[in-house]
N, C-alpha and C positions, 0 to 999 in steps of 0.2 A: 537210771538217768542221773546225771550229775546235779547235785543241789545247786541252786542259784545263790551266790554269795550276797551279803548285804551291799557291798559296793556296786555289784551288778544291778541290784534292785534300784539303787539310787540313780544309776546311769539310765536305766529304763524309764524311771519316773521323769528324769530330765528330758529324755527324748520325747516322751508322751506330752510333756508340757509344750515343747516346741511344735509338735504336730498339731496340738490343740490351737495354738496361736495362729499357725498357718491356715487352720480350718475356719478361723473367724471368731473363736472364742475370745471375749475381751481379756485384755491383759490386766495385770495387777495395777490398781490405782488407789489413791486416797479416797476412802468412801465417806461422804458427808453424813450418812445415815447414823443417827444416834444408836440405832439398834445393832449396828455392826461392831462386834467386839472380836477379840482373838478367837479363832476357831471357825466352826461352821455356823451359819445362821440363815434364816429365811426372812428377808425384809419385805415390807409391803408399802404400796403407795396408792392412794385414791386417784382415780382418773375419771374424766368425763366420758361416759359410754358412747357419746356421739362424736366428739371432737378428738378424743384421745389425749387431751391435754390434762395437766395436773388439776385435780378437783380439790375444793376446800376440805380440810379435815374437820372433824368435830371439835368443838371447843374443849380444851382441857381444864377449864375453870368453871365447869358446870355449877350453877348456883340454883338453889330452890327457886322455882318460878312463883312470882306473885301475880295477882290478877292484873295489876297495872303493866307489868312486863309483858304478859300475854297479849294485852290489847295493843301495846306499842308494836310488838312484833307482827301482829295481824295487820295493822295499818301499814307497816313498812313493807310487808310482803306484797301488798297490793292485790291480793286475790279476793274474789267475791263469788258468792253463789246467790241465785235469785229464785225465789219461790213465786209461783203464779197464784194469785188470790183465788182464781176460779177453781183451783184444785181443792180448796177447802169449803166450797159450797157443796150441798148434797149430791149434785151430779158428778162432782169430781173427787168424792171421798176415796174411791179406790185408788186413784192416782196419788193422792196425798199420803197414802199408807205405804208407798213404795220407796225404798231407800235410795234407789238409783245408784247402786254400787258401780265400781269401775271394773270392767271385764279385763282379762289379760290382754286381749287385742287392743282395747282402748288405751291401756297403760303403755303398751309397746309403741303405739302410734303417736302418743302425745309428746310434743316437743317440750311442753312445760314440765313433764315428768323428769326430764333430764336436768332441771335446774336444782340449785342447792337445797331448796325447801320442798321440792317435789310439786305435785299437782294436787291441790285440794279442790275436789269437784263440788263437794258440799260438806255439811257438818259430819256426815257419816261415811264419806268416801275420800280416800287419799291414796296416792301411789307415787313411787319414785323409781327411776332407772339408775342403776349404779354399776361401777366396774372397779376392780382392784388388780393392780399389777404386783406379781410376786417374783422375787429374785432369790435364788439359792446362792450363797456366797461362801467362799473360804477366805478368811481374813487373818492377817498376821497380828503380832502384838505391838506394832508401832502405834504412835499417837500423832495424828489420827490413824486408825488402822488402814492398811492397804488390803484391798480385797480383789479376788478373782471371781467373777460371776460364773457359776457352774451350771446354771439353768434358769429358765424364766417361764412364766405362764400368766395368762390373763383370764380373769373370770368376769362375766357379765351377768348381772342378776337384777330382778325387779322385786319390789316389795309392794303389796297392795294391802291397805288397811281398811277395817270394817268397824265403824262405830255402831251403836245400837241402843234401842230401848230395852230394858230388862222387863219382861212380862211375867206376871204371876210369881211363882216361887221357883222357877227354873233358871239355873240349877240350884240357887239358894234364894232366900228371901232378903238377903242383905248385900251380897257382893255385886260389884260392877265389873264389866269385862270389855276388853278391846282385843280384837283378833286380827291376825296378819297371815297372808300367804307369801312365802319367800320362794321365788322361782329362779332356778339356775337356767338362764337363757342359753349360755354356751361357755365352754372352757376352751380357750384358743391360744395360739401362739407359743405352744410349749416347745422347748428344746432342752438339751442337756439332761441333768438329773430330774428335772421337772416332768419328763416324759415317763418316768417310772410309774407302773400301774398302782403302786402302793401310796402314791401321793394322795392325801386327803384334804378336802376343802370344807370349811365350816361356814355356815350362814346362821346368824342369830341377831337378836335385838336387845338393846339395853335401855332400861327406863330410868331416867334421872329424876329423882324426886326428893323432897326434904327428908322423908323417912322411907327407907327401902321397903318396909312392910306395906306402904301405901300403894305400891305398884310393883307387883312381882309375878313371875311366871313359874309357878311351882311344878307344873306338869309338862308343858310343851313350850320349847323355845328353839326353833330351828332344828338343824341336824348337821352331822358330819358324815361325809360320804366320799368315796373315790370318784374319779371321773366316770367310771363305769356305773357306779351307783346313781350319780346325778343324771346320767344319760337315761338310765332305766326309769327313774322317777324324778322329774324336774322340780317337784313341789315339796316344800317343807312348811311347817306351820308354827306360829307363836301365839300364845294366848296369855295376856296379862290380866290380872284381876286386882281390884282395889277393894279390900274389905271395908265394911261400914256397919254402922248400927242400923236397925230397921228405919225406913223412911218415916219420919214423924216430926211434927213441929218442934218438939222438945230437943231434937238432935240437930236442928238446923239443916242447911242444904248439903253439908259434908262435901264441900268442893275440894277436889285434889287436882292441881295443875302439875303436869309433868312434861319433860322433854324426852325425846327418843332418839337413839342413834343406831345405825346399822353396824354390826360386827362381822368381819370376815377374816379368815386366816387360813394358811396352808400348813400342813404337817407332813414331814418326811423324816423317817428314822435317821437319827444322828444330827439333825438340823434343828436347833432351837428356833422358835418363831416369835413373832410379835403380832398382836391383834391390830387390825386396821379398823378404825372407827370413823364413820362418816355421818354427817348430820341428817336427820329425818325431819320430824315436825313436832309440834306441840299437841298435847291431848289433854282432855279434862274428863274427870269422873264426877257425877253428882247424884244426890239423892233428894231431888226437889219434890217433896211429898205433895206439893200443891198442884203439880202438873200430872194429873192422874189419867188423862185421856189415853195416852199411849204407853205409859210406864213411869212409875215414880223414881226409877233409877235408870242411869244410862251413861253413855260415853260419847264424846264427840271430838273431832279435830277442830282446833280453834283458829288456825291461821287462815281464816277466810271471813270476810265481812258479809253479814247477812242482810239481804234485801228482800222486801216483800213488794210485789208488783201488782198494782190494780190497773184496770182498763176502763175507759170511759164509754164503752159500747152501750147502746141503748138497752140491750137485753142482758146486761151483766148481772142485774139483780141488786146492784149497789151503786148505780150510776150517779145519783145525787151526792153520795159520799165521795166518789172518785172525782167528780167535778170540784167539790170543795177542796179535796187534797191537792188537786192540780193548781187551783188558785192560790192556796196557802203557800205552796212551794215555789210557784213561779211569779206570782203577783201579790206578794205579802202586803204591800202598802194599800191594796184595794180591799183588804179584809177588815173585819171588825173584831175587837175595838180598834179605833184608829191610832196610829203611832207614826211619827214623822220618819223614823229610821228603822222601820220594822224589819227584822230578819228572823225568819222562822226556821229552825233546824230540821234535820232529818232527810234532806235530799242530796247532800254532797258528802264526798269522802271524808272531809275533815270536820264534819258537823253532825254527828249521829244523835239520835235520841235513845233513851235508855228505858228498858222495861221496868215498870213498878208492879210488883206482885202483891196485891192487897192481902192475900192470905198469909203472907210471911209473918207479920206481927201487927200489933195495934197501931204502930206508927205508919206503916205502909197503907193500912186500911184507911186511916184518917187522912193521909195525903191524897189518896185517890178521891175520897169524898170532897176534899178541898178543891181539887181540880174540877170536879163536876159542879160544885157550888159557883165558882168564879166563871166558868164557861156559861152556865145557865143565866147568871146575872148579866153577862154580855148579851145573850139572846134577848133577855127581857128588856134591856136598855136600848138596843139598836134595831130590834125587830118586834115592835109593839104588836101585841095580839097574835103572835106566832103560834100559840098553843090554844087558840079559841076554838078552832074547828075540831070536832070530836067524831070518833068513829062509832059504829053500832055498840061497841063495848063501853062507850062513855069516856074513853081515853083519847088524848090528843092524837090527831093524825100525824102531826110532825113531832120530831124530837130534836133537841139541841145537840148538834154535832160539834166536836172540838178537835182541833189539831194544833200542836201535838196531842196525841190521845190522852185521855184521863188515866190510862194504865201506863203512863210514863212519868219519869221524874222531870220531864220538860213541859208538862201540861200547864194549864192556866194558873195554877198556884205555885209555880216554880219560884216566884219572888219570895214566897213564904220561907223557903229553906235555902235558897241560893243568892238572895239579895234583891234589892229594890230595882236594880237595872233590868230585871226580867219582867217587871210589871207590864201587863198588856202585850207581852211578846207571844201571842197565840192568836188563833182564829176560831171564831164560833159563828155558826149560822144554822138555821132550821133546815132539816131535810126530812123526807118522808120516813116514817118509822120502819117501814119494810126494808128500805135501803140501809138504814142505820143498823137495824138488827142483823141484816145479812153481813154487813161489813164487820160488825162486832164479833159475830161468830167466826168469820174468817180470821180475824186477828187473834182471837183466843185459841183457836185450833192450831194456828201457825206457831204461836208461842210454845205450845205444848209439843208440837211435832219437832220443831227445830231445837228443842231443849234450850229455849231462851229463859234463863233464870233471872231473878231480880238483879237489876243494874246492868244487864248485858246490853251492849250497844247494837243498834240496827238502823236500817235506812228504808225509806219508802220511795218507790218509783211509780209514776202514773203515766200510762200510755194513752 
């Protein structure tokens, strides 16, 4: 057979290019992508998995997150999760110990999961639906380069996150963990070179934090597989850990705030690629030694505002407290002590109350005591003889209830640390001790379950 000469090869290549154009392969054009340089390349673009339009990319100026930044982002996101007070009474304890994680079907069905920040179901459950468009290109050396698209593919994937309480010493006595499942929903729309069976797709997660050692994935972080591999097994896993000292008063709460992003890219021999990075959500690790009911260490998703819901049903077990909360939040001017323009926080999006953990240090313990002192003084002043009636144990049948709670920085003594304008900006009134004790147990257990550490904002709802 006669050898094909170089001119003949060039002619055949030119003919092939014409045939490709006639077949609908895009012609050469100036490529705006900064990833497109002379030669072969695979570029990527984040797209909304529902609308198919371009989706926001992750910030390229990731900064260490502060507590104030996290709270602002949570408020801006507008997400909320609500706990039922009844779940923290003895009859509801089994429900209170359930994380209520997001199932794959729930994530796929959620419209909120397709938004930029995904869906925060509660402090322990988050998910997001994502998609990435890949194009394999051949680019010339002009500036900007002109490229011919030689293939295209779309991937659609979901990420579900799982916060948790760390119990006992498993797997260690100090580390905190956050786990994710990354599910390849489908690989679609392939043509050209992207139909080759050796094209590989990677799904992974990146944790942005002030020190990389504070949020790392040493063992498992996503996977790289061909389409056949992802079809055979759609799920991959990521586990991030945050090392810490043993939970102890001397070590503080050891709070680590981090941002997370989803990484995806395609690989094909001969085509350099770039990573696609899409926003996920914020997370927090803590070692709050004083919250020992469910675990002194843990991890949560922070872009959701926490609400605790009480009800005024006669059989709730805390009805008198619920009635008091409702009055304080809805008819503040009718409460004691009297105040002409009384506004009590805790019931609206822009006016949270903040947990005060008395076990944290001597100051917080003293502040809780001050809250109780001033609320009892109000009961003594405006409800004369409220504690005269005694039970068989010789103790008063009624207790002085206060809102905002004594276990918050917004309690009766707030004026002592935040200014005189907060003097009398609370409500106090006697309630039956059984109701008060039940409500106090609910609040304490909810603090622990939802990993509400000192100064965390929250809200109260009364139905």
